Backbone as CSV, one residue per row, in Angstrom:
resi,resn,N_x,N_y,N_z,CA_x,CA_y,CA_z,C_x,C_y,C_z
1,MET,-5.007,4.291,18.827,-4.403,4.868,18.082,-4.257,6.339,17.869
2,THR,-4.208,7.400,18.326,-4.745,8.688,18.263,-3.809,8.900,16.863
3,ALA,-4.751,10.089,16.170,-3.495,10.568,14.885,-2.142,11.062,15.198
4,ALA,-2.290,11.846,16.162,-1.035,12.390,16.708,0.130,10.932,17.028
5,GLU,-0.322,10.479,17.498,0.379,9.094,17.874,1.219,8.472,16.245
6,LEU,0.006,7.843,15.730,0.103,7.386,14.504,1.339,8.410,13.653
7,ARG,1.171,9.911,13.842,2.217,10.722,12.970,3.760,10.553,13.106
8,GLU,3.880,10.326,14.695,4.757,10.226,15.281,5.748,8.650,15.251
9,ARG,4.285,7.889,15.159,5.326,6.514,14.694,5.757,6.134,13.116
10,LEU,4.883,6.968,12.168,5.411,6.864,10.968,6.872,7.846,10.739
11,ALA,6.598,9.017,11.616,8.242,9.704,11.445,9.268,8.851,11.768
12,GLU,9.321,8.096,12.590,10.275,7.301,12.911,10.096,6.382,11.949
13,ILE,9.276,5.682,11.494,9.491,4.643,10.287,10.826,5.567,8.966
14,ALA,10.348,6.772,8.849,10.461,7.445,7.361,12.115,7.979,7.821
15,LEU,12.286,7.919,9.582,13.804,8.217,9.625,14.946,6.794,9.743
16,ASP,14.128,5.641,9.171,14.890,4.390,9.227,14.258,3.784,8.022
17,PRO,14.654,4.310,6.512,13.976,3.629,5.367,14.138,2.337,4.948
18,LEU,15.326,1.668,5.820,16.189,0.484,5.138,16.492,0.277,3.831
19,VAL,17.379,1.407,3.602,17.502,1.306,2.152,17.922,0.312,1.648
20,GLY,17.882,0.117,0.605,18.276,-1.115,-0.355,17.559,-2.612,0.284
21,GLU,16.596,-2.854,1.295,15.890,-3.654,1.500,14.503,-4.157,0.495
22,VAL,14.453,-5.016,0.132,13.645,-6.022,-0.592,12.857,-6.709,-0.205
23,ALA,11.243,-6.778,-0.612,10.527,-7.736,0.127,10.190,-8.400,-0.970
24,HIS,10.077,-9.375,-1.158,9.638,-10.278,-2.100,8.342,-11.007,-2.074
25,GLY,7.598,-11.180,-3.032,5.927,-11.803,-3.381,6.256,-13.191,-3.010
26,ASP,5.739,-13.971,-2.868,5.359,-15.527,-3.057,5.851,-16.072,-3.905
27,ASP,5.211,-15.745,-5.067,5.501,-16.340,-6.214,6.319,-15.631,-7.533
28,VAL,7.340,-14.947,-6.363,8.495,-14.387,-7.308,9.142,-15.268,-8.272
29,LEU,9.519,-16.213,-7.868,10.650,-16.962,-8.391,10.065,-17.263,-10.248
30,GLU,8.988,-17.139,-10.394,8.605,-16.969,-11.883,9.420,-15.616,-12.588
31,VAL,9.753,-14.793,-11.824,10.075,-13.820,-12.733,11.400,-13.287,-12.414
32,LEU,12.080,-14.143,-11.649,13.540,-13.952,-11.575,14.403,-13.600,-12.732
33,ASP,14.225,-14.240,-13.443,15.087,-13.872,-14.652,14.977,-12.543,-15.679
34,ARG,13.847,-11.728,-15.186,13.566,-10.851,-16.049,13.831,-9.224,-14.872
35,PRO,14.354,-8.334,-15.250,14.528,-7.211,-14.626,12.954,-6.836,-14.052
36,PRO,13.028,-6.254,-12.706,11.370,-6.104,-12.453,11.218,-4.702,-13.007
37,ILE,9.760,-4.375,-13.524,9.323,-3.240,-13.532,9.646,-1.869,-12.853
38,PRO,9.800,-0.954,-12.270,9.642,0.082,-11.465,8.739,0.606,-11.212
39,ALA,8.124,0.823,-10.151,6.972,1.415,-10.174,6.420,1.620,-8.152
40,ALA,5.203,2.491,-8.170,5.364,3.073,-7.003,3.873,3.421,-6.708
41,VAL,3.487,3.034,-5.493,2.447,3.402,-4.996,2.244,4.245,-3.950
42,LEU,1.117,5.179,-3.599,0.948,6.029,-2.295,0.277,4.985,-1.138
43,VAL,0.818,4.923,-0.404,-0.050,4.491,1.006,-0.529,5.113,1.844
44,PRO,-1.789,5.880,1.796,-2.618,6.760,1.760,-3.014,6.905,3.311
45,ILE,-2.794,7.517,4.199,-2.878,7.409,5.727,-3.862,8.571,6.401
46,ILE,-4.929,8.534,6.781,-5.688,9.555,7.128,-6.015,10.007,8.089
47,LEU,-5.506,10.798,8.833,-5.336,11.307,10.138,-6.745,11.666,10.637
48,GLY,-7.835,11.153,10.696,-9.236,12.197,11.225,-9.415,11.070,12.480
49,PRO,-10.161,11.063,13.371,-10.533,10.827,14.850,-10.208,9.735,14.872
50,ALA,-10.469,8.796,13.974,-10.409,7.328,13.967,-9.526,6.806,12.944
51,PRO,-7.755,6.941,12.422,-7.314,6.876,11.121,-7.615,5.583,10.312
52,GLY,-7.275,5.915,9.474,-7.179,4.667,8.112,-6.561,4.871,7.437
53,ILE,-6.731,3.630,6.422,-5.694,3.624,4.975,-6.511,3.462,3.710
54,LEU,-6.252,4.554,2.955,-7.291,4.666,1.612,-6.889,3.844,1.198
55,LEU,-8.261,2.803,0.336,-7.602,1.936,-0.834,-8.232,2.133,-1.646
56,THR,-8.294,1.537,-2.969,-9.307,1.675,-4.213,-9.669,0.003,-4.293
57,LYS,-10.991,-0.266,-4.690,-10.979,-1.097,-5.577,-11.124,-0.862,-7.361
58,ARG,-10.425,-1.870,-8.066,-10.093,-1.400,-9.304,-11.552,-2.091,-10.276
59,ASN,-11.701,-1.417,-11.642,-12.689,-1.726,-11.734,-12.347,-3.679,-12.479
60,ALA,-13.557,-3.989,-12.276,-13.529,-5.537,-12.902,-13.210,-5.626,-14.195
61,HIS,-13.117,-4.898,-15.215,-13.057,-4.772,-16.669,-11.890,-4.891,-17.266
62,LEU,-10.550,-4.412,-15.954,-9.788,-3.924,-16.380,-8.717,-5.921,-16.878
63,ASN,-8.125,-5.525,-17.729,-7.146,-6.783,-18.531,-6.324,-6.858,-16.841
64,LYS,-5.568,-6.104,-16.245,-4.596,-6.994,-15.427,-5.181,-6.676,-14.115
65,HIS,-5.563,-7.216,-12.784,-5.942,-6.906,-11.651,-7.119,-6.201,-11.583
66,GLY,-8.303,-6.763,-12.410,-9.714,-6.378,-12.727,-10.141,-6.436,-11.097
67,GLY,-10.928,-5.882,-10.631,-11.713,-6.503,-9.653,-10.800,-6.124,-8.013
68,GLN,-9.804,-6.199,-7.917,-8.750,-6.300,-7.486,-8.517,-4.801,-6.093
69,VAL,-7.815,-5.346,-5.025,-7.822,-3.763,-3.944,-6.734,-3.693,-4.109
70,SER,-6.067,-2.379,-4.302,-4.754,-1.701,-4.143,-4.923,-0.456,-4.093
71,PHE,-3.385,0.313,-3.592,-3.284,1.494,-3.682,-3.500,2.253,-4.888
72,PRO,-3.285,3.582,-4.589,-3.401,4.343,-5.922,-1.834,4.362,-6.393
73,GLY,-1.595,3.614,-7.446,-0.155,4.025,-8.092,-0.024,2.980,-9.352
74,GLY,1.241,2.960,-9.822,1.501,2.289,-11.268,2.683,2.592,-11.466
75,ARG,3.221,2.378,-12.549,4.374,2.302,-13.137,5.205,3.823,-13.210
76,ILE,6.283,3.938,-13.130,7.457,5.001,-12.838,7.784,5.322,-14.170
77,ASP,7.164,6.359,-14.784,7.583,7.280,-15.798,8.894,7.714,-16.398
78,LYS,9.251,7.086,-17.123,10.336,8.624,-17.481,10.189,10.125,-17.072
79,ALA,9.034,10.703,-17.378,9.245,11.820,-16.809,8.527,12.467,-15.341
80,ASP,8.601,11.099,-14.338,8.392,11.320,-13.066,9.905,11.248,-12.641
81,ALA,9.949,12.253,-12.044,11.213,12.813,-11.190,11.842,11.745,-10.116
82,ASP,10.807,11.202,-9.378,11.266,9.771,-8.525,9.937,9.080,-7.855
83,ALA,10.249,8.243,-7.181,8.999,7.059,-7.111,7.700,8.169,-6.088
84,GLU,8.023,8.883,-5.561,6.573,10.255,-4.736,6.199,10.842,-5.859
85,ALA,7.150,11.022,-7.067,6.458,11.876,-7.808,5.534,11.311,-8.661
86,ALA,5.655,9.643,-8.794,4.917,9.048,-9.915,3.547,8.426,-9.090
87,ALA,3.956,8.256,-7.739,2.808,7.325,-7.239,1.680,9.112,-7.074
88,LEU,2.489,10.340,-6.685,1.043,11.299,-6.631,0.476,11.523,-7.747
89,ARG,1.539,11.413,-8.821,0.603,11.422,-10.515,-0.422,10.424,-10.511
90,GLU,-0.392,9.345,-9.970,-1.100,8.171,-10.318,-2.586,8.709,-9.267
91,ALA,-2.206,8.656,-8.160,-3.099,8.909,-7.316,-4.088,10.323,-8.125
92,GLU,-4.024,10.905,-8.270,-4.503,12.383,-8.906,-5.332,11.891,-10.483
93,GLU,-4.599,11.029,-10.909,-5.451,10.555,-11.975,-6.598,9.523,-11.975
94,GLU,-6.152,8.461,-10.602,-6.882,7.544,-10.375,-8.205,7.729,-9.506
95,ILE,-7.823,8.554,-8.343,-8.545,9.292,-7.542,-8.759,10.811,-7.460
96,ALA,-8.461,11.437,-8.372,-8.485,13.017,-7.986,-7.904,13.573,-6.444
97,LEU,-7.044,13.133,-6.165,-6.591,13.588,-4.789,-5.454,14.589,-5.389
98,ASP,-5.447,15.760,-4.727,-4.771,17.196,-5.326,-3.383,16.655,-4.483
99,PRO,-2.521,16.457,-5.105,-1.192,16.199,-4.652,-0.610,17.197,-3.300
100,ALA,-1.001,18.515,-3.643,-0.797,19.303,-2.259,-1.548,19.314,-1.225
101,ARG,-2.493,18.235,-1.293,-2.983,17.655,0.190,-2.053,16.506,0.691
102,VAL,-1.456,15.835,0.357,-0.883,14.944,0.441,0.530,15.267,1.139
103,GLU,1.261,14.949,2.493,2.063,14.738,3.127,3.177,14.096,3.050
104,ILE,3.467,13.780,2.632,4.758,12.740,2.172,5.710,12.404,3.273
105,ILE,5.643,11.205,3.881,6.680,11.010,5.353,8.044,10.366,5.016
106,GLY,7.930,9.618,3.831,8.754,8.440,3.143,8.226,7.306,2.690
107,ARG,9.011,6.214,2.454,9.212,5.048,1.985,9.518,4.160,2.818
108,MET,8.903,3.042,2.206,9.168,1.713,3.073,9.459,0.984,2.236
109,ALA,10.743,-0.379,2.184,10.846,-0.971,1.773,10.332,-1.258,0.229
110,ASP,11.317,-1.797,-0.742,10.542,-2.019,-2.144,9.979,-3.173,-2.272
111,TYR,8.917,-3.551,-2.670,8.437,-4.770,-2.693,8.292,-5.417,-4.318
112,VAL,8.761,-7.047,-4.342,8.635,-7.409,-5.968,7.705,-8.223,-6.119
113,THR,6.999,-8.409,-6.732,5.711,-8.875,-7.083,5.710,-9.974,-8.090
114,GLY,5.309,-11.373,-7.908,5.051,-12.146,-8.879,4.922,-12.013,-10.469
115,THR,4.144,-10.586,-10.410,4.099,-10.324,-11.780,5.031,-9.654,-12.362
116,GLY,6.190,-9.084,-11.931,7.180,-8.753,-12.656,7.688,-7.291,-12.270
117,TYR,7.056,-6.573,-10.985,6.887,-5.056,-10.931,7.828,-5.043,-9.188
118,ARG,8.887,-4.048,-9.206,9.216,-4.016,-8.279,8.575,-2.242,-7.446
119,ILE,7.743,-2.559,-6.953,6.845,-1.390,-6.271,7.767,-0.803,-4.540
120,THR,7.786,0.966,-4.993,8.008,1.483,-4.201,7.032,2.029,-3.198
121,PRO,6.856,1.780,-1.870,5.771,2.522,-1.618,5.956,3.455,-0.910
122,VAL,4.872,4.775,-1.227,5.168,6.069,-1.047,4.413,6.226,0.378
123,LEU,4.325,6.474,1.726,3.719,6.713,2.685,3.129,8.490,2.587
124,GLY,1.966,8.281,2.875,1.415,9.858,2.792,0.473,10.086,3.423
125,LEU,0.487,11.286,3.901,-0.683,11.672,5.198,-1.454,12.218,4.608
126,LEU,-2.941,11.985,4.665,-4.056,13.038,4.237,-5.055,13.379,5.240
127,PRO,-5.290,14.559,5.314,-6.704,14.956,6.273,-8.021,14.341,5.897
128,PRO,-8.498,14.380,7.031,-9.959,13.699,6.711,-10.982,14.708,5.761
129,GLY,-11.948,13.883,5.036,-12.774,14.521,4.671,-12.802,14.677,3.038
130,LEU,-11.888,14.894,2.303,-11.357,14.859,1.008,-12.656,14.235,-0.167
131,ALA,-12.664,14.846,-0.750,-13.910,15.056,-1.561,-13.020,13.907,-3.143
132,LEU,-12.937,12.857,-3.079,-12.353,12.037,-3.730,-13.096,11.919,-5.199
133,ARG,-12.745,11.700,-6.577,-13.476,11.093,-7.102,-12.871,10.173,-8.138
134,PRO,-12.948,8.916,-7.690,-12.556,7.668,-8.695,-12.375,7.640,-10.304
135,ALA,-11.823,7.549,-11.108,-11.913,7.242,-12.598,-12.115,6.490,-12.834
136,PRO,-13.616,6.798,-13.802,-14.618,5.622,-14.199,-14.138,4.258,-14.555
137,ASP,-12.781,4.817,-15.613,-12.327,3.556,-16.239,-11.421,3.009,-15.558
138,GLU,-10.690,3.005,-14.465,-9.927,2.339,-13.777,-10.317,2.149,-12.170
139,VAL,-11.078,3.040,-11.505,-11.514,2.686,-10.286,-12.777,2.366,-9.997
140,GLU,-13.511,1.789,-9.438,-14.994,0.885,-8.975,-15.087,1.714,-7.377
141,SER,-14.612,2.213,-6.553,-14.504,2.402,-5.201,-13.323,3.093,-4.991
142,VAL,-13.978,3.740,-3.672,-12.438,4.273,-2.666,-12.956,3.493,-1.196
143,PHE,-12.280,3.324,-0.557,-12.750,3.002,0.918,-11.189,2.748,1.885
144,GLU,-11.951,2.615,2.974,-10.664,2.767,4.251,-10.348,1.141,5.018
145,LEU,-9.010,1.069,5.389,-9.121,0.134,6.474,-8.702,0.608,7.651
146,GLY,-9.309,0.566,8.746,-9.074,1.283,9.554,-7.594,1.042,10.189
147,VAL,-6.884,1.763,10.925,-5.419,1.542,11.424,-5.662,0.439,12.450
148,ASP,-6.374,0.514,13.608,-6.990,0.054,14.355,-7.113,-1.828,14.046
149,VAL,-7.310,-2.169,12.933,-7.346,-3.201,12.264,-5.893,-3.728,11.710
150,LEU,-4.817,-2.659,11.001,-3.532,-2.647,10.994,-2.591,-3.265,12.464
151,LEU,-3.403,-2.673,13.400,-2.519,-3.031,14.614,-2.967,-3.988,14.981
152,ASP,-3.836,-4.585,15.268,-4.226,-6.035,15.654,-3.354,-7.347,14.869
153,PRO,-2.738,-8.035,15.717,-1.638,-8.776,14.970,-2.091,-9.916,14.567
154,HIS,-3.543,-10.301,15.170,-4.571,-11.361,14.739,-5.192,-11.409,13.678
155,ALA,-5.459,-9.732,13.259,-6.361,-9.304,11.667,-5.590,-10.188,10.515
156,PRO,-4.248,-9.979,10.056,-4.040,-10.989,8.819,-3.791,-12.051,9.098
157,ARG,-4.476,-12.764,7.726,-3.720,-14.405,7.817,-3.498,-14.654,6.558
158,ARG,-3.311,-15.979,6.440,-2.555,-16.686,4.946,-3.560,-17.837,4.786
159,GLN,-3.754,-17.403,3.034,-4.462,-18.191,2.538,-3.691,-19.110,1.380
160,ARG,-4.045,-19.963,1.356,-3.307,-21.070,0.413,-4.321,-20.896,-1.348
161,HIS,-4.191,-21.380,-2.340,-4.563,-21.054,-2.980,-3.883,-21.894,-4.242
162,HIS,-4.549,-22.692,-5.124,-3.759,-23.574,-6.059,-3.982,-22.995,-7.686
163,VAL,-2.581,-22.614,-8.059,-2.620,-22.143,-9.334,-1.574,-22.859,-10.421
164,ARG,-2.219,-23.126,-11.231,-1.205,-23.631,-12.552,-0.213,-24.983,-12.149
165,GLY,-0.656,-25.587,-10.817,-0.229,-26.713,-10.760,0.511,-26.553,-9.585
166,HIS,0.506,-25.054,-8.722,1.333,-24.737,-7.790,0.663,-24.687,-6.719
167,TRP,0.827,-24.769,-5.462,0.263,-23.978,-3.844,1.112,-22.782,-3.824
168,ARG,-0.207,-21.441,-3.624,0.530,-20.275,-3.669,0.045,-20.154,-2.261
169,GLU,0.680,-19.352,-1.312,0.482,-18.633,-0.019,0.176,-17.140,0.004
170,TYR,-0.780,-16.505,0.551,-0.458,-15.450,0.223,-1.324,-14.438,1.697
171,TRP,-1.192,-13.368,1.832,-1.966,-12.280,3.153,-2.975,-11.936,2.606
172,VAL,-4.472,-11.910,3.444,-5.597,-12.010,3.372,-6.101,-11.059,4.453
173,TRP,-6.577,-9.592,4.340,-6.609,-8.579,5.325,-8.335,-8.683,5.519
174,PRO,-8.898,-8.624,6.997,-10.185,-8.790,6.912,-10.899,-7.496,6.835
175,HIS,-11.961,-7.543,5.996,-12.791,-6.327,5.381,-14.621,-6.443,5.600
176,PRO,-15.539,-5.658,5.804,-16.838,-6.739,5.926,-17.202,-5.988,4.381
177,ASP,-16.492,-5.480,3.663,-16.942,-5.434,1.873,-16.152,-5.846,1.274
178,HIS,-14.792,-5.749,1.308,-13.805,-6.346,0.186,-12.543,-7.005,0.494
179,TYR,-12.142,-7.940,-0.114,-11.320,-8.927,-0.556,-9.920,-8.468,-0.750
180,ILE,-8.888,-8.277,0.580,-7.715,-7.336,0.775,-6.281,-8.678,0.360
181,TRP,-6.102,-8.743,-0.758,-4.891,-9.910,-0.856,-3.718,-9.446,-1.815
182,GLY,-2.889,-10.619,-1.998,-2.097,-10.008,-3.312,-0.717,-8.767,-2.287
183,ALA,-0.249,-8.229,-3.555,0.982,-7.642,-3.123,0.019,-6.435,-2.183
184,THR,-0.645,-5.772,-2.268,-1.484,-4.670,-1.409,-1.913,-5.510,-0.083
185,ALA,-2.611,-6.460,0.313,-2.552,-6.748,1.551,-0.835,-7.424,2.151
186,ALA,0.533,-7.875,1.344,1.844,-7.930,1.955,2.059,-6.455,2.194
187,ILE,2.129,-5.298,1.292,2.593,-4.319,1.664,1.860,-4.101,3.209
188,LEU,0.781,-3.623,3.392,-0.347,-3.490,4.705,0.651,-4.454,5.693
189,VAL,1.030,-6.037,5.530,1.738,-6.515,6.716,2.773,-5.815,7.083
190,HIS,3.412,-5.293,6.017,5.026,-4.667,6.088,4.696,-3.652,7.240
191,LEU,4.202,-3.100,6.780,3.541,-1.220,7.586,3.284,-1.545,8.456
192,ALA,2.225,-2.633,8.955,1.592,-3.193,10.570,3.009,-3.581,11.417
193,GLN,3.665,-4.730,11.027,5.170,-4.856,11.108,5.759,-3.115,11.748
194,ARG,6.042,-2.662,11.242,6.724,-1.744,11.134,6.207,-0.578,12.562
195,LEU,4.920,-0.537,12.185,4.184,0.359,13.427,4.115,-0.579,14.812
196,ARG,4.161,-1.749,14.490,4.635,-2.354,15.751,5.680,-2.397,16.855
197,ALA,6.667,-2.571,15.165,8.029,-2.423,16.321,8.364,-0.975,16.512
198,VAL,7.939,-0.036,15.816,8.069,1.152,16.410,7.637,1.449,17.801
199,GLY,6.728,0.873,17.826,5.768,1.016,19.088,6.309,0.577,20.305
200,LEU,6.574,-0.646,20.134,7.374,-1.555,20.969,8.985,-0.973,21.518
201,HIS,10.041,-0.548,20.535,11.097,-0.132,21.252,10.990,1.559,21.529
202,ALA,9.845,2.361,21.609,9.725,3.456,21.337,10.340,3.419,23.064
203,PRO,10.857,4.618,23.554,11.242,5.202,24.828,10.274,5.479,25.666
204,ALA,10.182,4.911,26.599,9.405,5.207,27.847,8.820,6.360,27.944
205,GLY,7.553,7.080,28.108,7.150,8.388,28.394,7.910,9.446,29.332
């Protein structure tokens, strides 16, 4: 898929934001008795010759989700005007991404995690070749997942893991160097499904 085709598909997704729709994580039943904490992540899409999704690997020493792959993001603070502002602020803090270099396209459906967060994924387009600087106390590395992998319906797979007496199932995306699972993988699955649906229903040329 070319950068122009990807931009067109994302624009169609942004026109149909599915307001009010919420996706739930596989273990969300643990926290249904508590209001989820509002959070936002930036889903950065690099529109280079080979488009890719920008992801980060958190530092292993962090108390929460240490060593896991994630999007730039975090809690929505009272000072943030909206989810977009929160996502851009967190991306600047975590990887020194200049908000002025991000073209916000729209949102996807909120995602409620088993750890008690209601995440708003914000779609943003980035030019290739940006010089990013991971914050050493938070982010170990920054890398890409190719959009060609995202569009492959056979790429994501389900895995099972036994945790605290229960079997949990979750999505995993293939990558030669990183293990992409959990809420990040689930949001990527939702994005991939939307992109494929747009492509399937787009009018013929």
